C-alpha positions as CSV (number, residue, x, y, z in Angstrom):
1,M,-28.8,-99.3,49.6
2,I,-32.6,-99.9,50.1
3,T,-33.2,-102.6,52.7
4,L,-36.2,-104.7,53.8
5,K,-36.5,-102.4,56.8
6,D,-36.9,-99.4,54.5
7,V,-39.6,-101.1,52.5
8,K,-41.5,-102.1,55.6
9,E,-41.4,-98.5,56.8
10,N,-42.7,-97.1,53.5
11,P,-46.3,-95.9,54.1
12,E,-47.2,-96.5,50.4
13,V,-46.2,-100.2,50.6
14,D,-48.1,-100.6,53.8
15,A,-51.2,-99.0,52.3
16,L,-51.1,-101.3,49.3
17,I,-50.7,-104.4,51.5
18,R,-53.7,-103.4,53.6
19,G,-55.7,-102.5,50.5
20,A,-54.9,-105.9,48.9
21,Q,-56.1,-107.7,52.0
22,K,-59.2,-105.6,52.1
23,Q,-60.1,-106.6,48.6
24,L,-59.4,-110.3,49.1
25,N,-61.5,-110.3,52.3
26,A,-64.4,-109.0,50.3
27,M,-63.8,-111.8,47.7
28,G,-63.6,-114.5,50.4
29,Y,-59.9,-115.4,49.6
30,T,-57.4,-116.7,52.1
31,E,-55.0,-114.3,53.9
32,H,-52.4,-112.6,51.7
33,G,-51.5,-109.8,54.2
34,H,-48.7,-109.0,56.6
35,R,-48.6,-112.6,58.1
36,H,-48.2,-114.3,54.7
37,I,-45.8,-111.8,53.1
38,S,-43.6,-111.8,56.2
39,I,-43.4,-115.6,56.1
40,V,-42.6,-115.6,52.4
41,S,-40.0,-112.9,52.8
42,K,-38.2,-114.7,55.5
43,R,-38.4,-118.2,53.8
44,A,-37.3,-116.9,50.4
45,G,-34.3,-115.1,51.9
46,D,-33.4,-118.0,54.1
47,I,-33.3,-120.4,51.1
48,L,-30.7,-118.3,49.2
49,E,-28.8,-117.5,52.4
50,K,-28.4,-121.2,53.2
51,L,-27.3,-121.9,49.7
52,G,-24.5,-119.4,50.1
53,Y,-25.7,-116.5,47.9
54,P,-24.3,-113.0,48.5
55,E,-25.9,-110.9,51.3
56,R,-27.3,-108.3,48.9
57,T,-29.0,-111.0,46.8
58,V,-30.6,-112.4,50.0
59,E,-31.8,-108.9,50.9
60,L,-33.3,-108.3,47.5
61,T,-35.1,-111.7,47.8
62,R,-36.5,-110.7,51.1
63,I,-37.8,-107.5,49.6
64,A,-39.4,-109.3,46.7
65,G,-41.1,-111.7,49.1
66,Y,-42.5,-108.8,51.2
67,M,-43.9,-107.0,48.1
68,H,-44.9,-109.9,46.0
69,D,-48.7,-109.7,46.6
70,I,-49.3,-105.9,46.5
71,G,-50.9,-106.3,43.0
72,N,-54.0,-107.8,44.8
73,C,-54.9,-104.2,45.6
74,I,-55.7,-103.7,41.9
75,N,-57.3,-107.1,41.1
76,R,-56.7,-110.7,41.9
77,V,-56.5,-111.4,38.2
78,D,-53.0,-110.8,36.9
79,H,-51.9,-109.6,40.4
80,A,-48.4,-110.8,39.8
81,H,-48.0,-108.6,36.8
82,S,-49.6,-105.5,38.2
83,G,-47.7,-106.0,41.5
84,A,-44.4,-106.2,39.7
85,I,-45.0,-102.8,38.0
86,L,-46.1,-101.3,41.3
87,A,-43.0,-102.6,43.1
88,Y,-40.7,-101.4,40.3
89,N,-42.0,-97.8,40.5
90,I,-42.1,-97.7,44.3
91,L,-38.5,-98.9,44.5
92,K,-37.5,-96.5,41.8
93,D,-39.0,-93.6,43.9
94,M,-37.1,-94.9,46.9
95,G,-33.8,-94.7,45.0
96,M,-33.0,-98.4,44.3
97,P,-30.7,-98.9,41.4
98,V,-32.3,-100.1,38.1
99,D,-30.6,-103.5,38.0
100,E,-31.8,-104.4,41.5
101,R,-35.4,-103.2,41.1
102,T,-35.5,-105.0,37.7
103,E,-34.6,-108.3,39.5
104,I,-37.4,-107.8,42.0
105,M,-39.9,-106.9,39.3
106,M,-39.0,-110.1,37.4
107,A,-39.4,-112.2,40.5
108,I,-42.8,-110.8,41.5
109,G,-44.0,-111.0,37.9
110,N,-43.3,-114.7,37.8
111,H,-44.5,-115.9,41.2
112,D,-48.1,-116.9,40.1
113,E,-48.5,-120.5,38.9
114,K,-50.9,-119.6,36.1
115,T,-48.5,-117.3,34.2
116,G,-45.1,-117.5,35.9
117,N,-41.8,-119.5,35.8
118,A,-38.6,-119.6,37.7
119,I,-36.5,-117.3,35.6
120,S,-33.9,-116.2,38.2
121,D,-32.5,-117.4,41.6
122,I,-34.6,-114.7,43.3
123,S,-37.8,-115.8,41.5
124,A,-37.1,-119.5,42.3
125,A,-36.7,-118.8,46.0
126,L,-39.8,-116.6,46.0
127,I,-41.9,-119.4,44.4
128,L,-40.7,-122.0,46.9
129,A,-41.5,-119.7,49.8
130,D,-44.9,-118.6,48.5
131,K,-46.2,-122.0,47.5
132,S,-45.1,-123.5,50.8
133,D,-47.4,-121.3,52.9
134,A,-50.5,-123.5,53.3
135,H,-51.9,-123.3,56.9
136,R,-55.1,-122.9,58.7
137,D,-54.0,-119.4,59.9
138,R,-54.6,-118.2,56.4
139,V,-58.3,-119.0,56.5
140,I,-60.3,-115.7,57.0
141,N,-63.7,-117.4,57.0
142,K,-64.2,-119.2,60.4
143,N,-67.6,-120.7,59.5
144,L,-66.7,-124.3,58.6
145,S,-70.2,-124.9,57.2
146,T,-69.5,-122.4,54.4
147,F,-65.9,-123.5,53.5
148,D,-65.0,-123.9,49.9
149,I,-62.3,-126.3,49.0
150,H,-59.5,-123.7,49.4
151,D,-60.7,-122.9,52.9
152,R,-61.1,-126.5,53.8
153,V,-57.6,-127.6,52.6
154,N,-55.8,-124.7,54.2
155,Y,-57.7,-125.2,57.4
156,A,-56.8,-128.8,57.4
157,V,-53.1,-128.0,57.4
158,T,-52.1,-127.8,61.0
159,N,-48.4,-127.7,60.6
160,T,-46.0,-126.6,57.8
161,N,-42.2,-126.9,57.7
162,L,-40.0,-125.9,54.9
163,T,-36.4,-127.1,55.5
164,L,-33.3,-126.9,53.3
165,D,-30.4,-129.3,53.5
166,P,-27.6,-127.4,51.6
167,E,-25.2,-130.4,51.8
168,E,-27.7,-132.8,50.2
169,R,-29.0,-130.0,47.9
170,K,-32.6,-130.8,49.0
171,I,-35.6,-128.7,50.1
172,I,-38.4,-130.5,52.0
173,L,-42.0,-129.3,52.4
174,D,-43.4,-131.2,55.4
175,L,-47.1,-130.8,56.0
176,T,-49.5,-132.2,58.6
177,I,-53.1,-132.5,57.3
178,D,-56.1,-133.3,59.5
179,N,-57.8,-136.0,57.5
180,K,-61.0,-135.4,59.5
181,I,-61.3,-132.1,57.8
182,C,-60.3,-133.1,54.3
183,P,-58.5,-136.0,52.6
184,V,-54.9,-135.5,51.2
185,L,-56.3,-135.9,47.7
186,D,-58.1,-132.6,48.1
187,Y,-54.7,-130.9,48.7
188,F,-53.5,-132.1,45.3
189,E,-56.7,-131.1,43.6
190,I,-56.0,-127.4,44.3
191,F,-52.2,-127.4,44.8
192,M,-50.9,-129.7,42.0
193,E,-49.9,-126.7,39.8
194,R,-48.2,-125.1,42.8
195,T,-46.4,-128.3,43.7
196,M,-45.1,-128.7,40.2
197,M,-44.0,-125.1,40.1
198,S,-42.1,-125.6,43.3
199,K,-40.4,-128.7,41.9
200,Y,-39.2,-126.7,38.8
201,A,-38.2,-123.8,41.0
202,A,-36.0,-126.1,43.1
203,K,-34.5,-127.5,39.9
204,F,-33.6,-124.0,38.8
205,L,-31.6,-123.7,42.0
206,K,-30.0,-127.1,41.4
207,I,-31.7,-128.6,44.4
208,W,-34.3,-131.4,44.8
209,F,-37.8,-130.7,46.0
210,E,-39.5,-133.2,48.3
211,L,-43.1,-133.2,49.6
212,I,-44.0,-135.0,52.8
213,I,-47.6,-135.2,54.0
214,N,-48.5,-136.9,57.3
215,D,-45.0,-138.5,57.4
216,T,-45.4,-140.0,53.9
217,K,-43.1,-139.0,51.2
218,L,-45.2,-138.1,48.1
219,L,-42.7,-136.5,45.8
């Protein structure tokens, strides 16, 4: 069975991740490289693991999280769809069974808030993990005077915690935002779609999504 370790050691996957980040650097986007995908991979897998899903489902979720942004090496536009096809073909070449690589393809193809929906347990966990990764470490541009709203909001987030209480069936995104850098309202200006997508992804898993910012429950 193909594991996350196998995927991480695949030179083709690594080249696509590096190429994706190279392109996003040129476009001035936030970080979508090894740091981000590693966090998403772990968080997504942890969600289903804590909810009691089978070990293999958890492993497939971690693989989907690790590969979910490789489509950025083609273009930022429709990166979820192109990345899903890339992942499917790479996993096929690696010998993964068709049912497993199809599940991963579906999850990756539905992780973007513009075109995607939670359509499976794996996709729902991927969405929750991906949309929770707002943090100043993702800001590539270090010149505060040239920040756009995405740089400013991400840079203002000094701490991010995503915690799951399986007994209460509740997942909590707890953020600390430096109001000196940007007001909380700016966060919702660019992340409202992602927040609602997270809410519906949690609902798919039959859990409740809560958002806490600066110790204030907002959702």
